[in-house]
C-alpha positions in Angstrom: -22.0 -22.5 12.3 -22.3 -21.3 15.8 -24.8 -18.8 16.2 -25.1 -15.8 19.0 -27.3 -17.4 21.9 -29.8 -14.4 22.6 -30.2 -14.1 26.3 -33.5 -11.7 27.0 -33.1 -11.7 30.9 -30.1 -9.2 31.6 -31.2 -7.1 28.7 -34.6 -6.7 30.2 -33.6 -6.2 33.6 -31.4 -3.5 31.9 -34.4 -1.7 30.1 -36.8 -2.0 33.3 -34.1 -0.1 35.0 -34.0 2.6 32.6 -37.1 3.0 30.7 -39.7 2.4 34.3 -37.1 3.7 37.2 -34.9 6.0 35.3 -32.0 4.6 36.8 -28.1 3.7 35.5 -28.0 0.6 34.0 -24.5 -0.1 34.0 -22.8 -3.4 34.5 -26.3 -5.0 32.8 -25.5 -4.0 29.0 -22.3 -2.5 27.3 -21.4 0.7 28.2 -22.0 2.0 24.7 -25.2 1.0 24.6 -26.0 2.6 28.4 -24.7 5.8 26.4 -26.3 5.4 23.7 -29.9 4.8 25.5 -29.0 8.2 27.5 -28.6 10.5 24.3 -31.7 9.0 23.0 -33.7 9.4 25.9 -33.3 13.3 25.1 -34.5 12.7 21.8 -37.0 9.6 21.4 -40.3 7.9 23.2 -38.7 4.4 23.3 -42.1 2.7 23.3 -43.7 5.0 20.4 -44.0 2.9 16.9 -41.9 6.0 15.2 -42.6 5.0 11.4 -39.8 6.1 9.3 -39.6 8.1 6.5 -38.0 7.6 3.4 -36.3 10.5 1.6 -37.4 11.4 -2.0 -35.8 9.4 -4.7 -33.8 12.7 -5.5 -32.2 13.4 -2.6 -31.3 9.8 -2.5 -29.8 9.6 -5.8 -27.8 12.8 -5.5 -26.3 10.8 -1.9 -25.4 8.1 -4.3 -23.9 10.0 -6.8 -21.7 11.5 -4.3 -20.5 8.3 -2.9 -20.3 6.5 -6.5 -16.7 5.8 -6.0 -17.1 4.3 -2.3 -20.1 1.9 -3.8 -18.5 0.5 -6.7 -15.5 -0.4 -4.4 -17.7 -1.5 -1.7 -19.8 -3.9 -4.2 -18.1 -7.2 -4.0 -17.3 -6.9 -0.5 -21.1 -6.6 0.2 -21.9 -9.5 -2.1 -19.7 -11.7 -0.1 -20.4 -11.0 2.9 -24.0 -11.0 2.5 -23.0 -14.9 1.6 -21.5 -15.7 4.6 -22.4 -13.7 7.6 -25.7 -14.9 8.0 -26.5 -18.0 5.7 -28.1 -16.0 3.0 -30.7 -14.8 6.0 -29.4 -11.2 6.7 -28.8 -7.9 4.9 -25.4 -6.1 4.0 -25.9 -2.6 4.2 -24.0 0.7 3.2 -24.9 3.9 4.5 -23.6 7.5 4.6 -22.0 9.5 7.3 -25.1 10.7 8.4 -26.6 7.2 8.2 -28.8 7.3 5.0 -28.9 3.8 3.8 -27.3 4.2 0.0 -27.2 0.2 -1.0 -28.1 -3.2 0.2 -27.2 -6.6 -0.6 -28.5 -10.5 0.4 -31.2 -11.1 2.9 -34.1 -12.4 0.1 -35.1 -14.6 3.6 -35.0 -11.4 5.9 -36.8 -8.6 3.2 -40.0 -9.2 5.0 -38.8 -8.3 8.4 -36.8 -5.5 7.1 -39.8 -3.9 5.5 -41.5 -4.1 8.6 -38.9 -1.7 10.2 -37.7 0.2 6.6 -34.5 -1.2 6.7 -33.5 -0.6 3.5 -31.9 2.3 0.7 -33.8 5.7 1.5 -34.2 5.5 4.8 -32.3 7.1 7.7 -30.9 5.2 10.4 -29.2 7.4 12.7 -29.6 7.5 16.1 -31.8 11.3 16.6 -34.1 8.7 13.6 -33.9 5.2 14.3 -32.6 5.2 18.1 -29.9 2.7 19.4 -28.9 0.8 16.0 -25.8 -0.5 14.7 -25.2 2.1 11.7 -26.2 5.2 14.3 -24.6 4.0 17.3 -21.4 3.3 15.0 -21.6 6.9 13.9 -22.3 8.1 17.1 -19.4 6.6 18.9 -16.8 6.5 16.0 -16.3 2.7 16.2 -17.4 -0.8 15.2 -20.7 -2.1 17.8 -23.2 -4.9 17.6 -26.8 -4.2 18.7 -28.4 -7.5 19.7 -32.5 -7.8 19.7 -33.6 -5.5 22.4 -30.4 -3.6 23.1 -32.4 -1.5 20.1 -33.4 1.8 21.5 -37.2 1.6 20.3 -39.2 -1.5 20.7 -40.0 -2.1 16.7 -36.3 -2.5 16.3 -36.0 -5.3 18.8 -36.3 -8.1 16.2 -32.9 -6.9 14.4 -29.3 -8.1 15.8 -26.9 -5.5 13.8 -23.0 -5.2 13.5 -21.7 -2.3 12.1 -18.3 -0.5 11.5 -17.4 2.6 10.0 -15.4 3.3 7.0 -12.5 6.4 6.9 -11.0 7.5 4.2 -7.2 7.8 4.0 -7.3 11.1 6.1 -8.9 9.4 8.7 -12.4 10.6 8.1 -15.6 9.0 8.6 -17.2 8.7 5.3 -20.0 5.5 5.3 -20.7 2.7 7.9 -20.9 -1.1 6.6 -23.5 -2.9 8.7 -24.6 -6.6 8.6 -28.6 -7.1 9.9 -30.4 -9.9 10.6 -33.4 -11.8 12.8 -31.9 -11.1 16.6 -31.4 -15.0 17.2 -29.8 -15.8 13.8 -27.3 -13.4 13.2 -23.9 -14.5 13.1 -21.8 -14.6 16.4 -18.7 -13.3 14.1 -20.9 -10.9 12.1 -18.4 -7.8 13.3 -15.6 -9.7 12.8 -16.4 -10.3 9.2 -17.5 -6.5 8.9 -14.0 -5.1 9.9 -12.6 -7.9 8.0 -14.5 -6.4 4.7 -13.8 -2.7 5.6 -9.9 -3.7 6.0 -9.9 -4.7 2.5 -12.2 -1.7 1.3 -10.2 0.7 3.0 -7.0 -1.0 1.0 -8.7 -0.3 -2.1 -9.6 3.4 -1.2 -5.9 4.1 -1.1 -5.2 2.8 -4.6 -8.7 4.2 -6.5 -7.7 7.4 -6.8 -9.1 10.4 -8.6 -5.6 12.2 -9.0 -2.5 10.6 -9.6 -0.2 10.5 -6.5 2.6 8.5 -5.6 1.7 5.6 -2.8 4.5 4.3 -0.4 3.4 0.3 0.0 5.1 -1.6 3.0 5.3 -4.5 5.0 7.3 -6.3 7.5 7.0 -9.6 5.6 7.5 -9.1 1.9 4.9 -11.7 1.5 2.1 -9.4 2.7 2.4 -6.7 0.3 -0.2 -6.2 -1.7 -2.6 -7.6 0.8 -5.1 -5.4 3.2 -2.3 -6.3 5.7 0.6 -3.9 4.2 0.5 -0.2 5.1 0.0 2.4 2.6 1.3 6.1 2.7 -0.2 8.5 0.0 2.4 11.2 -1.0 2.0 14.8 -2.1 5.7 15.2 -3.3 7.2 14.6 0.3 4.5 15.1 2.3 2.0 12.3 3.8 -1.3 13.5 2.6 -3.2 9.8 3.1 -2.9 6.4 4.6 -4.8 3.5 5.7 -4.9 1.8 9.7 -2.5 -0.8 8.8 0.3 2.1 7.7 -1.0 3.7 11.5 -0.3 0.4 13.3 3.0 -0.4 11.6 4.4 3.2 12.2 2.7 3.5 15.8 1.0 6.6 15.1 -2.2 8.3 14.1 -3.7 10.0 11.2 -3.7 13.9 13.3 -0.1 13.6 13.8 0.8 11.7 10.6 -0.9 13.9 7.9 0.9 16.7 6.4 4.6 15.8 7.8 7.4 14.9 5.8 7.5 11.1 5.2 11.2 11.2 5.8 10.3 11.8 9.5 8.9 8.2 9.7 10.4 6.1 6.6 14.2 6.4 6.0 14.1 5.9 1.8 17.1 4.2 0.1 19.3 6.2 -2.5 17.3 4.6 -5.2 13.6 4.2 -4.9 12.1 1.7 -7.7 10.9 -1.9 -7.5 10.7 -3.5 -4.2 13.2 -2.0 -1.9 14.0 -1.6 1.9 12.6 0.9 4.3 13.4 1.8 8.0 12.2 3.6 10.2 14.8 6.5 11.2 17.3 5.5 14.0 16.6 1.7 12.4 14.1 0.4 15.2 12.4 -1.4 12.6 12.9 -2.4 8.9 10.2 -2.8 6.2 10.0 -3.9 3.0 8.5 -1.8 0.4 7.2 -0.5 -3.1 7.3 3.2 -4.0 5.2 4.0 -6.9 3.8 7.2 -9.0 4.9 9.9 -10.4 8.1 10.2 -8.6 9.4 6.6 -8.8 8.8 3.6 -10.7 9.9 1.2 -13.5 9.6 2.4 -16.8 8.3 -1.0 -18.0 4.4 -2.3 -17.6 5.7 -5.5 -16.5 7.5 -4.6 -13.7 4.4 -4.6 -11.7 4.5 -8.5 -11.9 8.6 -8.4 -11.7 8.5 -7.2 -8.1 8.9 -10.1 -5.8 5.7 -9.9 -3.3 4.5 -6.7 -4.6 1.3 -7.0 -6.5 -2.0 -5.5 -4.8 -5.7 -6.3 -6.1 -5.1 -3.8 -8.4 -1.3 -4.6 -9.3 -1.5 -5.6 -13.0 -2.2 -4.2 -16.1 -5.3 -6.3 -17.1 -5.7 -5.6 -20.8 -8.6 -6.7 -23.3 -8.2 -8.1 -26.8 -6.9 -5.5 -28.6 -10.1 -5.4 -31.0 -11.3 -1.8 -30.5 -14.6 -3.3 -28.8 -13.7 -1.3 -25.5 -14.1 -4.5 -23.4 -10.4 -3.3 -21.9 -13.0 -0.9 -19.8 -13.7 -3.9 -17.2 -9.9 -3.8 -15.8 -7.8 -1.2 -14.5 -4.2 0.2 -14.3 -1.8 0.0 -11.2 0.1 2.1 -9.5 3.1 2.0 -11.3 1.5 1.7 -14.7 -0.3 5.0 -14.1 3.2 6.5 -12.8 4.1 5.4 -16.5 0.6 6.5 -17.8 1.2 9.9 -16.5 4.6 10.4 -17.7 3.5 9.5 -21.3 0.9 11.5 -21.3 2.8 14.7 -20.3 4.8 13.8 -23.3 2.0 13.7 -25.6 0.0 16.8 -24.0 3.3 18.5 -25.1 2.9 17.9 -28.7 5.4 15.0 -28.9 5.0 11.3 -29.8 4.7 8.3 -27.9 5.9 5.2 -29.1 4.7 1.5 -27.8 6.6 -1.3 -28.0 6.1 -5.3 -27.6 5.3 -8.5 -28.6 1.3 -9.1 -30.3 -1.1 -9.2 -27.7 0.7 -7.4 -24.7 -1.9 -4.6 -24.8 -0.8 -1.9 -26.7 -3.7 -0.4 -28.4 -5.2 -0.9 -24.7 -2.8 1.2 -23.3 -3.2 3.7 -26.0 -6.8 4.1 -25.5 -5.8 4.6 -21.7 -3.8 7.2 -22.8 -6.1 9.0 -24.8 -8.6 9.2 -22.3 -6.2 10.6 -20.0 -4.4 13.3 -22.0 -5.4 16.7 -22.9 -7.3 15.2 -26.3 -9.6 13.0 -24.5 -12.9 14.9 -25.8 -11.8 14.5 -29.5 -11.6 11.2 -31.5 -9.6 8.2 -31.0 -8.2 6.8 -34.2 -6.7 3.7 -34.7 -5.3 2.5 -38.1 -3.4 -0.8 -38.2 -0.8 -0.3 -40.8 -0.5 -4.1 -41.2 -3.9 -5.0 -42.2 -4.1 -2.9 -45.2 -3.3 -3.5 -48.7 -0.5 -1.4 -49.3 -2.4 -0.1 -52.7 -4.6 1.4 -50.3 -2.8 2.5 -47.2 -1.9 5.9 -48.8 -5.6 6.8 -49.5 -7.0 5.5 -46.3 -4.3 7.5 -44.5 -4.2 10.8 -46.6 -7.7 11.0 -48.2 -8.5 11.6 -51.6 -10.5 13.5 -54.3 -13.5 12.5 -56.3 -11.6 10.6 -59.3 -8.6 10.3 -58.0 -8.3 6.5 -58.8 -10.6 3.7 -60.4 -13.2 2.7 -57.8 -12.9 6.1 -55.8 -15.9 7.5 -54.5 -17.4 10.4 -56.3 -17.4 12.3 -53.0 -14.1 11.8 -52.2 -12.9 10.4 -48.2 -11.3 12.8 -46.4 -8.6 9.9 -44.4 -7.8 8.6 -41.4 -5.6 11.3 -40.7 -8.2 14.0 -41.0 -10.5 11.9 -39.0 -8.2 12.4 -36.3 -7.8 16.3 -36.4 -8.5 17.4 -32.8 -7.6 14.1 -31.2 -5.1 10.8 -31.2 -4.0 9.4 -34.2 -2.7 5.5 -33.4 -0.7 3.9 -36.2 -0.1 0.4 -34.8 2.6 -1.9 -36.6 3.7 0.9 -37.6 7.1 -0.8 -38.3 4.9 -2.3 -41.3 4.5 0.9 -43.0 5.5 0.7 -46.5 8.9 2.0 -47.1 7.5 4.1 -50.1 4.9 5.7 -48.1 7.0 6.8 -45.2 8.6 10.0 -46.7 4.9 11.2 -47.0 3.7 10.7 -43.3 7.2 12.3 -42.5 5.9 15.3 -44.1 2.8 15.2 -42.9 4.1 15.1 -39.3 6.4 18.2 -39.8 4.1 20.7 -41.6 0.7 19.4 -39.7 -0.9 19.4 -43.4 -2.3 16.8 -45.6 -3.0 17.0 -49.5 -5.3 14.3 -50.4 -4.9 12.0 -53.6 -6.1 13.6 -56.5 -4.9 17.2 -55.6 -6.6 19.9 -53.8 -5.4 22.3 -51.4 -3.7 21.4 -48.2 -5.6 20.9 -45.4 -4.0 21.7 -41.7 -4.3 19.1 -39.1 -4.1 19.1 -35.5 -3.7 15.8 -33.6 -1.2 13.8 -31.0 0.4 10.7 -32.2 0.7 7.6 -30.7 2.7 5.0 -32.8 3.0 1.6 -31.7 4.8 -2.2 -33.1 6.0 -5.2 -32.7 9.1 -4.9 -34.8 12.8 -4.4 -34.5 12.9 -0.5 -35.9 16.5 -0.4 -34.9 17.0 -4.0 -37.2 14.9 -2.5 -39.7 16.5 0.9 -40.0 19.8 -1.2 -40.2 18.1 -3.1 -42.9 16.8 0.2 -45.0 13.7 -0.9 -44.2 12.3 1.8 -42.3 13.8 5.2 -42.2 15.8 6.8 -39.2 14.3 10.4 -39.9 11.1 9.3 -39.4 11.7 6.8 -36.6 13.0 10.1 -34.4 9.6 12.0 -35.3 7.6 9.0 -33.9 9.6 8.5 -30.6 10.0 11.3 -28.4 9.0 8.8 -25.7 9.3 5.4 -25.9 8.1 2.3 -23.8 8.2 -1.4 -24.0 5.2 -3.4 -22.6 6.7 -6.9 -21.1 5.5 -10.0 -22.6 3.3 -12.1 -20.3 6.4 -14.9 -20.2 9.0 -12.3 -18.4 6.1 -11.5 -15.7 6.8 -13.0 -12.0 4.2 -13.6 -10.0 1.9 -14.6 -12.8 -0.6 -16.7 -10.9 -1.7 -13.2 -9.3 -2.7 -11.7 -12.6 -4.8 -14.9 -13.7 -6.9 -15.0 -10.4 -7.6 -11.2 -10.7 -8.4 -11.5 -14.1 -10.7 -14.8 -13.5 -12.3 -13.0 -10.8 -12.9 -9.8 -12.9 -14.1 -11.6 -16.3 -17.0 -13.3 -14.1 -15.4 -15.7 -11.5 -16.2 -13.8 -8.7 -19.8 -12.9 -9.7 -20.4 -16.7 -10.1 -17.7 -18.1 -7.4 -15.6 -19.6 -9.5 -12.3 -20.2 -8.8 -9.2 -21.8 -10.2 -7.7 -24.8 -8.4 -3.9 -24.9 -7.8 -3.1 -27.7 -9.8 -4.8 -25.8 -12.8 -3.1 -22.3 -11.7 0.2 -23.8 -11.5 -0.3 -25.2 -14.8 -1.1 -22.0 -16.1 1.6 -19.9 -14.4 4.3 -22.1 -15.9 3.1 -21.6 -19.6 4.7 -19.7 -21.9 1.8 -17.8 -23.3 2.9 -16.8 -27.2 -0.3 -14.7 -27.5 0.6 -13.1 -24.4 -2.5 -11.0 -22.5 -5.2 -11.8 -26.0 -4.2 -15.3 -25.5 -4.6 -15.5 -21.4 -8.1 -13.4 -21.7 -9.4 -16.1 -24.8 -8.5 -18.6 -22.8 -10.0 -17.8 -19.4 -13.0 -16.7 -20.9 -13.3 -20.1 -22.0 -12.7 -21.9 -19.0 -15.3 -19.6 -17.6 -18.1 -20.5 -20.2 -17.6 -23.9 -19.7 -18.2 -23.9 -16.0 -21.0 -23.8 -13.3 -21.4 -21.5 -10.5 -19.3 -22.6 -7.9 -17.0 -24.6 -9.8 -13.2 -25.1 -9.0 -11.3 -25.2 -12.3 -9.3 -28.0 -12.6 -6.1 -29.0 -14.2 -8.2 -31.6 -16.7 -10.0 -28.6 -17.6 -7.5 -26.5 -19.4 -6.9 -26.3 -23.3 -4.7 -29.9 -24.4 -1.9 -27.5 -25.6 -1.5 -25.9 -22.1 -1.7 -29.3 -20.4 1.2 -30.9 -22.6 3.5 -27.9 -22.2 3.2 -29.3 -18.0 5.3 -32.0 -17.2 4.0 -31.9 -13.4 2.0 -34.5 -12.2 -1.0 -32.9 -11.2 -4.0 -34.1 -8.9 -7.2 -34.7 -10.0 -9.8 -32.2 -9.0 -11.5 -34.6 -6.2 -8.0 -35.0 -4.4 -7.6 -31.2 -4.9 -10.9 -30.4 -3.2 -10.6 -32.7 -0.3 -7.1 -31.0 0.6 -8.3 -27.8 0.2 -9.3 -27.1 3.7 -5.9 -28.1 4.7 -4.4 -25.8 2.4 -6.6 -23.1 3.6 -5.4 -23.1 7.1 -1.7 -23.7 6.4 -1.8 -20.7 4.1 -3.5 -18.7 6.6 -0.7 -19.6 9.4 2.2 -18.5 6.7 0.3 -15.2 6.0 -0.4 -14.5 9.7 -4.0 -14.6 9.2 -3.8 -12.5 6.5 -7.0 -13.5 4.2 -5.8 -11.9 0.7 -2.3 -13.1 1.2 -3.5 -16.3 2.0 -6.3 -16.4 -1.3 -3.1 -15.4 -3.5 -0.9 -18.0 -2.1 -3.6 -20.7 -2.8 -5.1 -19.3 -6.3 -8.6 -19.0 -4.6 -11.0 -16.0 -4.1 -11.1 -14.5 -0.7 -14.9 -15.5 -0.5 -13.8 -19.2 0.3 -11.4 -18.3 2.7 -14.3 -16.5 4.5 -17.1 -19.2 4.5 -14.1 -21.2 6.3 -13.6 -18.6 9.0 -17.2 -18.4 9.7 -17.7 -22.1 9.9 -14.7 -22.4 12.4 -15.0 -19.6 14.7 -17.2 -19.8 17.8 
């Protein structure tokens, strides 16, 4: 791995010109360094040992809270960058728009020197506070910069070499700075390139991790680059462009000031039908793009559509669901733009007091979706009461649902019981496997839904209840009604809005989902990746247990792996191996071929790291290390 050669003579000559003779150093140092020295000369004495002051802990906590969303998105990129940019001997820093360092990653071998100059969270590194430095100068110049050794204005900071670049919001606002700092003689020569690459990924994530539901238009000339940080993204409010990433500006040959608050039709001509993968063009037909429209105005009515669009997946492009066990483990995962669109439609129905019916096979994530819907709804502060109608004995389901008075039946509790319907008052009642509800009980449930009153078993006065209803089933309710096993009037009461979650075997490009799930379940943290042969086998498997089975399989594979492992085909469960007819290579052969495969994938993806990683089924950090080791 190449290191930057630090040549002091030219910089020292420039310092003498400026600080001893008051002359212009142009030609001896980069122009931005000369400009920065001029700015700092009016503020600071370059030879003075200016002791940096940490802000108080309360102010740091407030600044961190204000950037909580960005910090969460930036954390994985900071960790990956810390591992590769300086061979573990440098720090990765995130600073806010005023230069206050919020977070750091890596740098165990560099911490002592970093402490000497207070290169740490809670210290302000603007030019006004610390002179010429990568963080402060990137803010002042509004562009990426590298400041090496004695190019720093203050004598004390000459032990550092730093590279930093601004992070921009989808509206082009400078919101933070990402920095890599290390010893002046050891910082990697491509540190600035790696910082800019990490920011591309980070800014792409900012366009999808939005607080309010919005419409997103994602487009690229090549469909296989859709879903990578190389894709252009426009954020729309109705028909007006309200945000974009830098890739979109480059593809449309424009800038934020010309693009924002203009009609999207000025930039892209939309097709008559805008669902899923579609063709877009610039008015006049000068350029053609492949695009995906997603959000309140567009989108598929099936959650699996995110996996059925060729090349239309992003890092956040799949519904990643934990087992339907009510443990809350689904919090590890998130919903893509199209799923948010469907969630928003379901939320509107639910908030209007109407019922939502979720259908799909066992394991596709029906309860997980229902929990997300509850959290997005007007009842989010109320209880979420889940009842599995198939798991209760027929003799108990009525008393459990509607409650009972003291002494209502043998074995009843002396104090009676409220029942799940009353427990859901003020919140959401989720009836899972509602198709298995006994026929004799269905009329009573229908009366409760119509009157919004519950009469407990054993008598007593009717009790008013106020809740919203979500039901789910893996049964064919149309067939059940035809057979007389499910009441038609109840069916129309529980399905004001119906949606189907696709089984995993119907999703195209399942490999992207597998790679993302593996990373989020712990693979990214421990640098455990899926080998190409194993990934092909998992992608081709039928997954009768759907997402629940997939997540269980990946958790097991991770538990049996060591850090930095590549999971080979031979580690897969026997039933999955037996299902494959391919002749998969050994783990050793697969590992030896990885270097050539990375080069081929990068070439085929126009150098786009995210797209190349998805082609290979490996994590981006593996390719980052490859890039860092190859570049001169």
